[in-house]
N, C-alpha and C positions, 0 to 999 in steps of 0.2 A: 039602299045596298049598294048601289054605284060608290057614294061617297067612301062607305066604308074601305070597301077593296080599293080605291083609289088611296086612301090613307094607310092600308097595312102594305101597299105595295114597295118593297126594298128600292131603295133611290141609291142613284150614282154619286160620286162627288163632287161632279159638275152640277149637281141639282141640290145640295143642298147650301148651306151661307158657309162663304167664307172661311168663318170661325164662329165659334161657340158665342151665345149673348151673355154666358156668364164669366167672370173672373176678372181679371185685370184687365187695363187698356193694352192692346194689340202691340206685343213686339215684332214679331213676325207677320210675314203673309204667306198663303200657299207657293207665291211664286218663289219667295225666297227659301222656301223650304226644300221646294222639288228641286231649284238650281242646285242647292247644297245635295239632295241626293244624289243628282244626274253625277255631279262631281266626283262623287264616295263611289259609285258605281265604275266611271270611268276609271278611277284609281284604282281601286280595291275589288272591285267583281263585285255581284249581286250576292254572292255569301256572306259579303262582308255588313253587309245594310241591313242596318237595324236601329228601330226607333230610336235607341239608347246611344249608339255610334252617330247616328243623326242629329240627337241636340247635343252630341259631344262637341260637333263639328261646327254647331249652332250655337255653342256655348251658351245652352240652357239646360235645363231638367227636360227628362222624357214625358213628364206630365204635362208640362206643358202643350206639346206638339196636339194633344188630344184635343183641344181646342181648336183646331184646325181642321184635323184627319180622326177617322175612327181606328186607325191602325194602318201597319205596311202594307195591306193590300191595297189601300187609298194612296198610298205613295207612290204603290209601283204603277198604279192606274193614272195618276200625272205625271210621272217621268215617261212612260211611255207615249203617252200623246204631248209631251213638251218636246220628244224629239223629234215623234214625227211632223211637227211643225217646222223641221228641218230639210224637207225632202221640198225642194222647188217644185210648186203649180203654176209658175209665171209662163214655163214655156208652151207658146200658143199650140194647141191640136192643127194636124197637118192635112188633117180627115181621114189616116189610114192609121183604124184602128187596132193592130196590129204593130205597125210601127210607133205607135202613139204608146202604148200601155206599155211596150216594150222596155221605150226609153222612160216612163214614169218607174217601171220597176228596177230599172240600172239604177236612179236617184235612190229609190227605197232601198236598194243592197247597201248603196256608198252609205248612209244613214247606219245600217245594221253596222256595217263594219268599222264604222268611228265610235258606236258604243256596244262595243261586242257584249253585255249584259242584255239588249235585249233579245238576242237569241236564246240566253236563259231561262228568259220568263216564262212561266207556265201557258201552256195553248187556252187561253181561257177568252170567250169572245165579250170581256168585259173592259176591255181597255178601247173602244172610241169615244171619245172624246171631244171638243169641238175640233181640233185639227186632224184626227181622225175621220169625223166627219167630213171635213174639207177635202181630205185627201180621197175618200171613198165616193162623194161629188164627183172630184175630176177623174177618178179610174174609169164610174158609168157615164162620163159625158164622152172620153175620149170611145169609149167602147161602142157607144151610140150608134155610129154610120154601119158596125156590123147587124146590126137588126135584132139582137139578141133580145128577149122577151126577158121580163123584170129577173123572175129569177137566175136563169141561163145566165144574164148577164153578172148576177151575184155571185155566180158559184165560181165563172170566170174570174173574176177578180179574186175569190178566196184562193182560186188553186193558184194564180200569182203571186200573190201574197205568201200562200204557203212555200214556195218555191224560192222567194227573197230569201224566208228563214230558215229554208235547207241548207242554199249554199252559202248563206254565209254562216251559218253553225260548221257549217264541213268546212270551210274555208281556214276559220279563225283557229279552227281545230288542227288542221294542217300548218298551221304558223304556227303552232307548240310544238308541234309532235317532234321528237328528236329526228333529227335523217335518217339516222340510221334504220331507224322502226320505217319510214317512207322507201328508203333501198331495198330493205329487204323483202318489203309486200310487192315490190316492182318484178325483184329477181323470183319468187314464187310465181306470180302469174306466169312471169315466162315461163318457166320450167315446166310448171301446168300446161301450159299451152302447146309447149312442143311436146309433152308426153304422149300427144295420141286420142288420149279417153275425153279429150276437149274441143269436138272441130271448131264448134261454133263459135268458142272462146279465141280460140286460133285463127280465124276468122277475121273476129273484130279487131283484134291485136297485128293485124298482119302490118298493117302501118306503123306501129310501134303506138305502146300506151302511155296517153297522155301524161305530162308530170305532174301535174296538178289540174285532178281530173274536175274541180270545183270550181279552180278560181280561175279570174278573170274576166274584164267585161265582155269579151268577145265572143268567148264561149258561154257566160253567162245570157247573152242578150239572145245569141242562136238557138237557144234550147226553148227560150220563151217564147220566143216568134212562132219554134215548131208546136209549142205546146198551144199558142194561141190561134195557128192558122188551123190546126187539126179542131180546137173547140167551134169555132167561126164556120167552117165545112161542115162539120157535123152536124150543127142546128142545120145548115141549108139543106140536107142530105132528106 
């Protein structure tokens, strides 16, 4: 029963052979396919990425790609894990879990901004390959001095990862949005605050609304620190 269950278990792309056993000698590799897919998505966005477009970029037929991947989802998994490998994990921990995980998050955010399509990926928990595992292991390592138990530590890392994606998505969208829309929105908020019906909003904007509420490493790091500090203290409470 155990063997049958194991045989029926769905497998990730990393658990399957690098190419099918049938067919002619390999012309490509998964690494080449992944690199071409990342370049295509970096240039044209995630919507432009199809197996047909990828095959055209590689100078081959779409059917040949099925010797290496089962479909587009496999390609997305490989792409996400490949660029996760760009996050520098070699910075020695200081022993301060909040500072160390914040610094790690800042480096992860930089990768998201470098590869805008990352923030467009469907929120699925199936994109953790070798590089993703290395990132998760380092995140749990730097969080260890906080004394969080296993599940609480995983939840803290998940919250930080979600904020990385959120901030990157909003910042990237803000870069693409016309300036006039941003000016109009700021003016609308200011008028609403001055109207007297939203006193809490008025108090919050008393020092002026931030020009880019989700932009900049400093603001991002400050919010991550605040969230992590709350999570760590909440566990101690």
